[in-house]
C-alpha positions as CSV (number, residue, x, y, z in Angstrom):
1,M,123.6,95.3,84.6
2,S,123.4,98.9,83.5
3,S,122.7,101.2,86.5
4,S,120.0,102.9,84.4
5,I,117.9,99.8,83.9
6,L,116.0,100.1,87.2
7,L,112.5,100.4,88.5
8,R,112.6,103.4,90.8
9,K,109.1,103.6,92.3
10,P,107.0,101.2,94.3
11,V,104.2,101.3,91.6
12,V,104.8,100.9,87.9
13,R,102.5,101.4,85.0
14,V,103.4,99.6,81.8
15,D,102.5,101.4,78.6
16,T,103.5,102.2,75.1
17,E,106.6,104.1,74.2
18,E,104.6,107.1,73.4
19,N,102.6,107.1,76.7
20,A,105.7,106.2,78.8
21,S,107.4,109.4,77.6
22,F,104.2,111.6,77.8
23,L,104.9,113.0,81.3
24,K,108.4,114.2,80.3
25,Y,106.7,116.7,78.0
26,A,103.4,117.3,79.7
27,P,102.7,120.6,81.5
28,K,103.9,120.7,85.1
29,V,100.3,121.0,86.4
30,Q,99.5,117.6,84.8
31,R,102.7,115.9,86.0
32,Q,101.9,116.9,89.5
33,K,98.6,115.1,89.5
34,I,100.3,111.7,89.1
35,S,101.5,110.2,92.4
36,P,105.2,110.5,93.2
37,N,105.1,106.8,94.1
38,L,104.3,105.8,90.5
39,E,106.4,105.6,87.4
40,I,105.4,104.9,83.8
41,V,107.6,102.6,81.7
42,S,107.3,101.2,78.3
43,N,106.9,97.5,77.7
44,T,110.2,97.4,75.9
45,Y,111.9,99.0,78.9
46,L,110.3,96.4,81.1
47,D,111.8,93.7,78.9
48,E,115.2,95.1,79.6
49,V,114.5,95.2,83.3
50,R,113.5,91.5,83.1
51,K,116.7,90.6,81.3
52,S,118.7,92.3,84.0
53,G,117.6,89.7,86.6
54,K,117.5,92.2,89.4
55,Y,113.7,91.9,89.9
56,L,111.2,89.1,90.2
57,L,108.4,90.0,87.8
58,P,105.1,88.3,86.8
59,S,105.6,85.9,84.0
60,R,103.3,87.9,81.7
61,V,102.9,91.6,81.8
62,D,100.8,93.4,79.1
63,I,100.5,97.1,78.1
64,G,98.1,98.7,80.6
65,D,99.1,96.5,83.5
66,I,100.1,98.0,86.9
67,L,102.8,96.4,89.0
68,T,103.6,97.1,92.7
69,L,106.3,96.0,95.0
70,H,105.6,93.0,97.1
71,P,105.3,94.2,100.7
72,F,107.6,91.5,102.2
73,V,109.8,90.1,99.3
74,P,112.6,92.4,98.3
75,N,112.7,93.4,94.6
76,Q,109.6,91.5,93.7
77,Y,106.8,93.2,91.8
78,V,103.3,91.7,91.5
79,L,100.3,92.7,89.5
80,I,98.3,95.2,91.5
81,Q,95.2,93.1,91.3
82,E,97.1,90.3,93.1
83,L,98.6,92.5,95.8
84,E,96.0,91.8,98.5
85,N,96.2,88.0,98.2
86,A,100.0,88.1,98.0
87,T,100.0,90.0,101.3
88,Y,97.5,87.6,103.0
89,D,99.5,84.6,101.9
90,S,102.8,86.0,103.0
91,L,101.5,87.1,106.4
92,Y,99.9,83.7,106.9
93,S,103.2,81.9,106.0
94,C,105.1,84.3,108.3
95,M,102.7,83.7,111.3
96,S,102.6,80.0,110.7
97,G,106.4,79.8,110.8
98,I,106.5,82.0,114.0
99,A,103.9,79.8,115.6
100,R,105.7,76.6,114.7
101,C,109.0,77.9,116.0
102,L,107.4,78.9,119.3
103,G,106.0,75.4,119.8
104,A,102.3,75.9,118.8
105,K,99.9,73.1,118.5
106,E,97.3,74.9,116.4
107,M,96.8,78.3,114.7
108,Q,93.5,79.6,113.5
109,W,93.4,82.4,111.0
110,T,90.4,84.7,110.4
111,K,90.3,87.3,107.7
112,I,87.7,90.0,107.9
113,I,87.3,92.3,104.9
114,E,85.0,95.3,105.0
115,D,84.4,97.8,102.1
116,E,84.3,101.2,103.8
117,G,84.3,103.7,101.0
118,E,85.6,104.8,97.7
119,R,88.5,106.7,96.2
120,S,87.8,109.9,94.4
121,F,89.5,113.3,93.6
122,D,89.3,116.5,95.5
123,I,89.0,119.9,93.8
124,N,92.8,120.0,93.5
125,G,93.0,116.7,91.8
126,N,94.4,114.8,94.8
127,V,93.2,111.3,95.6
128,K,90.7,111.3,98.6
129,F,88.7,108.8,100.5
130,V,84.9,109.1,100.7
131,P,83.4,106.8,103.4
132,Y,80.2,105.0,102.6
133,V,78.7,106.3,105.8
134,E,78.9,109.8,104.2
135,T,77.5,108.7,100.9
136,N,74.7,106.7,102.5
137,A,73.8,109.6,104.8
138,H,73.5,111.8,101.8
139,L,71.2,109.2,100.3
140,G,69.2,108.7,103.5
141,K,70.7,105.3,104.3
142,K,72.3,104.0,107.6
143,E,74.7,101.4,106.4
144,N,78.4,102.0,107.3
145,C,79.8,99.6,104.7
146,Q,78.8,98.0,101.5
147,N,80.2,94.5,101.9
148,K,81.7,92.3,104.6
149,I,83.6,89.0,104.0
150,Q,84.9,86.7,106.6
151,E,87.1,83.6,106.0
152,T,88.7,81.2,108.5
153,K,91.3,78.4,108.2
154,T,93.2,76.4,110.7
155,T,96.7,74.9,110.8
156,R,97.7,72.2,113.2
157,F,101.3,71.3,114.1
158,S,102.6,67.8,115.1
159,D,103.7,67.3,118.7
160,V,107.4,67.5,119.4
161,V,108.6,65.5,122.4
162,D,111.9,65.6,124.3
163,I,113.1,68.8,122.6
164,S,116.2,70.1,124.3
165,I,116.6,73.6,125.6
166,E,119.2,74.3,123.0
167,E,116.8,73.3,120.2
168,Q,114.1,75.5,121.8
169,I,116.4,78.5,121.9
170,E,117.3,77.8,118.2
171,D,113.7,77.7,117.2
172,Y,113.0,80.8,119.3
173,N,115.7,82.8,117.6
174,E,114.4,81.7,114.2
175,A,111.0,83.1,115.2
176,I,112.6,86.4,116.2
177,E,114.3,86.6,112.8
178,R,111.0,86.0,111.0
179,V,109.4,88.8,113.0
180,K,112.3,91.1,112.0
181,A,112.1,90.1,108.3
182,F,108.4,91.1,108.1
183,G,108.9,94.4,110.0
184,L,106.7,93.3,112.9
185,V,109.1,94.0,115.7
186,T,107.1,97.0,117.0
187,H,103.7,95.2,116.8
188,S,102.5,94.8,120.4
189,D,100.6,91.6,120.0
190,I,103.5,89.9,118.3
191,S,106.0,91.2,120.9
192,E,103.8,89.8,123.6
193,L,103.6,86.5,121.7
194,V,107.3,86.1,121.3
195,E,108.2,87.2,124.8
196,G,105.5,85.0,126.2
197,R,107.2,81.9,124.7
198,N,110.7,82.7,125.7
199,P,112.3,79.3,126.5
200,N,114.3,80.8,129.3
201,K,111.1,81.8,131.2
202,S,109.6,79.3,133.6
203,R,106.0,80.4,132.9
204,K,104.8,80.6,129.3
205,I,101.6,81.7,127.6
206,T,99.4,78.9,126.4
207,S,97.2,80.9,124.0
208,K,97.5,84.2,122.3
209,E,95.4,86.2,119.8
210,V,97.3,88.4,117.3
211,T,95.4,91.0,115.3
212,I,97.0,92.7,112.3
213,H,95.5,95.6,110.3
214,M,97.2,95.2,106.9
215,M,95.9,97.8,104.5
216,S,98.3,100.7,105.0
217,N,100.9,99.7,102.4
218,I,98.2,98.3,100.1
219,N,96.3,101.6,100.2
220,Q,99.4,103.6,99.4
221,S,99.9,101.5,96.2
222,F,96.2,101.7,95.3
223,D,96.2,105.5,95.8
224,A,99.2,105.8,93.5
225,A,97.6,103.7,90.8
226,F,94.3,105.5,91.1
227,S,96.0,108.8,90.4
228,L,96.3,107.7,86.8
229,N,92.6,108.4,86.5
230,C,93.3,112.2,86.5
231,M,94.6,111.6,82.9
232,G,92.2,108.8,82.0
233,D,92.3,109.9,78.3
234,V,96.0,108.9,78.2
235,F,96.3,106.2,80.9
236,N,93.2,104.1,80.6
237,I,92.7,101.5,83.3
238,N,90.7,98.4,82.5
239,A,87.4,97.9,84.3
240,T,88.5,95.0,86.5
241,I,91.5,96.9,87.9
242,Q,89.5,100.1,88.2
243,N,86.9,98.4,90.4
244,I,89.7,97.0,92.7
245,L,91.3,100.5,93.0
246,R,88.1,102.3,93.5
247,V,87.0,100.6,96.7
248,C,88.7,101.3,100.0
249,R,88.8,98.4,102.4
250,N,89.6,97.6,106.0
251,V,91.2,94.2,106.4
252,E,91.7,92.7,109.8
253,L,93.7,89.4,110.2
254,R,93.2,87.6,113.5
255,Y,95.5,84.7,114.5
256,T,94.6,82.6,117.5
257,I,97.6,80.5,118.5
258,N,97.3,77.7,121.0
259,F,100.3,75.9,122.6
């Protein structure tokens, strides 16, 4: 594979050859308005990237689509409108695997989504966040958010009897590897969960609630993609994606794990 056939940024806009080369010749003041986390490539260049086999890409990508790196799968790009669900699904799979390895009987997952504000631009053309509480105060309203969604699902695990201490330690080490793979080593709830199920300890926790706030990486990708609006006459974003990028959300994932 040619070393030049690469995707160099976490967010990628796919466009025509003409628009992909636009920023090379645009005035510096215009180029600086586009997020440094975003690159613009042509559809023909993306075809070459796909042929290289280095990246996992969506099966169909059209001109005008925006791709972003999967938060947990190396070298995989997903359509930006699918980023939130890809993150939910991966975290659920991760936590389910950790719970199973630690000997859980049941895990309940609750997802709480709140729309808290909207993206806009400040006077310098930088992306900014405008909370609904400020907007509503200006309009004489008291609501802090525009929408709240809550979903719950439960996974149950089969009982395992007469498992040896060696097998417990093997499963425990697998749980630790999953935690490392998802970058959750410093998460206090997960650290307490893993330590509380250490097979070498005589007293173990029987229940644990883990809360993950997951929008940090997603917001960085959305901010980068939203910056394209500063040159909307060149980089038009379709209405569906525009609505996704415009709204800033708080997403809380709660996992209640029983042993």
